C-alpha positions as CSV (number, residue, x, y, z in Angstrom):
1,M,-28.0,72.0,-6.9
2,N,-29.5,68.6,-8.0
3,A,-28.8,65.4,-6.1
4,P,-26.6,63.0,-8.0
5,A,-28.4,60.4,-10.0
6,E,-28.5,57.0,-8.3
7,Q,-26.4,54.4,-10.1
8,P,-28.3,51.5,-11.7
9,L,-28.1,48.3,-9.7
10,H,-26.1,45.6,-11.6
11,V,-26.4,42.0,-10.4
12,E,-24.7,38.9,-11.8
13,A,-25.8,35.3,-11.0
14,V,-25.0,31.8,-12.0
15,I,-27.6,29.0,-12.4
16,G,-26.8,26.4,-9.8
17,D,-27.1,22.6,-9.8
18,G,-30.7,21.5,-9.2
19,L,-32.3,24.9,-9.9
20,A,-34.0,23.6,-13.0
21,R,-35.8,21.0,-10.9
22,K,-36.8,23.6,-8.3
23,A,-38.1,25.8,-11.1
24,A,-40.1,22.9,-12.6
25,I,-41.7,22.3,-9.2
26,V,-42.6,26.0,-8.9
27,V,-44.2,25.9,-12.4
28,Q,-46.2,22.8,-11.6
29,R,-47.3,24.1,-8.2
30,D,-48.5,27.3,-9.9
31,R,-50.8,25.4,-12.2
32,F,-52.7,24.1,-9.2
33,V,-53.0,27.1,-7.0
34,R,-54.9,29.3,-9.5
35,P,-58.2,30.3,-8.0
36,L,-60.4,28.6,-10.6
37,T,-58.4,25.3,-10.4
38,T,-58.6,25.3,-6.6
39,I,-62.4,26.0,-6.6
40,L,-63.1,23.3,-9.1
41,L,-61.0,20.8,-7.1
42,I,-62.8,21.7,-3.9
43,I,-66.2,21.3,-5.5
44,E,-65.2,17.9,-7.0
45,L,-63.9,16.7,-3.7
46,A,-67.1,17.9,-1.9
47,L,-69.2,16.0,-4.5
48,A,-67.1,12.9,-3.9
49,V,-67.7,13.0,-0.2
50,M,-71.4,13.5,-0.8
51,F,-71.5,10.4,-3.0
52,F,-69.6,8.4,-0.4
53,V,-72.2,9.4,2.2
54,I,-75.4,9.1,0.2
55,G,-74.3,6.9,-2.6
56,P,-73.7,5.6,-5.1
57,I,-70.2,4.9,-3.8
58,W,-68.8,4.2,-7.3
59,A,-69.5,7.9,-8.3
60,G,-67.4,9.1,-5.3
61,I,-64.6,6.8,-6.3
62,L,-64.8,8.0,-9.8
63,L,-64.7,11.7,-8.7
64,L,-61.6,11.0,-6.5
65,A,-59.9,9.2,-9.3
66,V,-60.5,12.2,-11.7
67,A,-59.3,14.6,-9.0
68,A,-56.1,12.7,-8.6
69,I,-55.3,12.6,-12.3
70,G,-54.0,16.2,-12.5
71,P,-51.5,16.0,-9.7
72,L,-50.3,12.6,-10.8
73,V,-49.8,13.8,-14.4
74,A,-47.9,16.9,-13.0
75,Y,-45.7,14.7,-11.0
76,A,-45.1,12.3,-13.9
77,T,-44.1,15.1,-16.2
78,L,-41.8,16.8,-13.7
79,G,-38.7,15.2,-15.2
80,K,-39.6,16.2,-18.7
81,L,-40.2,19.8,-17.6
82,T,-36.9,19.9,-15.7
83,T,-35.1,18.7,-18.8
84,H,-36.8,21.4,-20.9
85,L,-36.0,24.1,-18.4
86,A,-32.3,23.0,-18.3
87,A,-32.2,23.2,-22.1
88,T,-33.8,26.6,-22.3
89,G,-31.8,28.8,-19.8
90,F,-31.6,26.9,-16.5
91,A,-28.6,24.8,-17.3
92,P,-26.1,24.7,-14.4
93,G,-23.4,27.2,-14.9
94,T,-25.4,29.6,-17.1
95,Q,-24.4,33.1,-16.3
96,L,-26.8,36.0,-16.3
97,A,-26.7,39.6,-15.5
98,V,-29.6,41.9,-14.5
99,D,-29.4,45.7,-14.6
100,Y,-32.1,47.5,-12.6
101,L,-32.8,50.9,-14.2
102,P,-35.4,53.4,-13.0
103,D,-38.3,52.2,-15.2
104,Q,-37.2,48.7,-16.3
105,F,-34.8,45.9,-15.7
106,V,-32.6,44.3,-18.4
107,L,-31.8,40.6,-18.2
108,S,-28.7,39.6,-20.2
109,T,-27.4,36.1,-20.7
110,G,-25.0,34.9,-23.4
111,G,-25.2,37.3,-26.3
112,S,-28.8,38.3,-25.8
113,S,-30.7,40.7,-23.5
114,N,-34.4,41.4,-22.7
115,A,-35.8,44.5,-21.2
116,L,-39.0,44.5,-19.2
117,D,-40.8,47.4,-17.6
118,Y,-41.6,47.0,-13.9
119,A,-45.2,47.9,-14.7
120,E,-45.4,44.7,-16.8
121,I,-44.9,42.6,-13.7
122,E,-48.1,41.7,-11.9
123,R,-46.6,39.8,-9.0
124,L,-43.1,39.1,-7.6
125,R,-42.8,36.3,-5.2
126,I,-39.5,35.2,-3.6
127,T,-38.8,31.6,-2.6
128,R,-35.7,30.2,-1.0
129,S,-34.0,29.7,-4.4
130,L,-36.1,31.5,-7.0
131,A,-37.7,34.9,-7.8
132,V,-41.0,34.1,-9.4
133,L,-42.4,36.9,-11.6
134,R,-45.8,36.9,-13.3
135,R,-46.3,39.2,-16.2
136,R,-49.6,41.0,-16.5
137,N,-52.3,39.0,-18.4
138,Q,-50.0,36.1,-19.0
139,K,-50.1,32.6,-17.5
140,V,-46.4,32.0,-18.1
141,L,-44.0,32.6,-15.2
142,F,-40.7,34.3,-15.4
143,L,-38.2,32.7,-13.1
144,L,-34.8,33.9,-12.0
145,P,-32.3,32.7,-9.3
146,V,-33.1,34.6,-6.1
147,E,-29.6,36.1,-6.2
148,A,-30.6,37.9,-9.4
149,V,-33.3,39.9,-7.5
150,P,-31.6,41.2,-4.4
151,A,-33.5,43.0,-1.6
152,P,-32.5,46.5,-2.8
153,A,-34.1,45.8,-6.3
154,R,-37.4,44.4,-5.0
155,P,-39.1,47.7,-4.1
156,L,-38.6,48.8,-7.7
157,F,-41.4,46.4,-8.6
158,G,-43.8,48.5,-6.6
159,D,-47.1,46.8,-5.7
160,A,-46.1,43.6,-7.5
161,Y,-43.8,42.9,-4.5
162,R,-45.4,42.9,-1.1
163,G,-42.4,42.0,0.9
164,R,-43.5,38.4,1.4
165,A,-40.8,35.8,1.8
């Protein structure tokens, strides 16, 4: 006799106040923690220190100014990104549902739905308020409220989720 099939997990969540801003911060942070960006920033700062020590000092100041431009622009555009996210799915009160099936999960909001295979997800990271998913070979993040990816659903993502909190 076969074991009964496990019921798909169905989860509903509502986008809360302030979640669009938290999502914008996660997106901006992700831009700066990529390995290439981090390595280039470290090299640039090391060169700036070298110029401060052996001269010319103006070159060190210039390198520090260039290194500061990226984070300053990211901070300056945070409001615009927050507004964009709120207009495209992160508006407070937006209701969404996620069905976790054996091979894929289906996200539904309003009158539309989107199905993604677990194999498409390269990494799943959980923060206090967001589940951050990165699709394979894509730079764009897929963000959900943390309530939409409960603990029983996380192992379905396999190696993409490593149990980090």
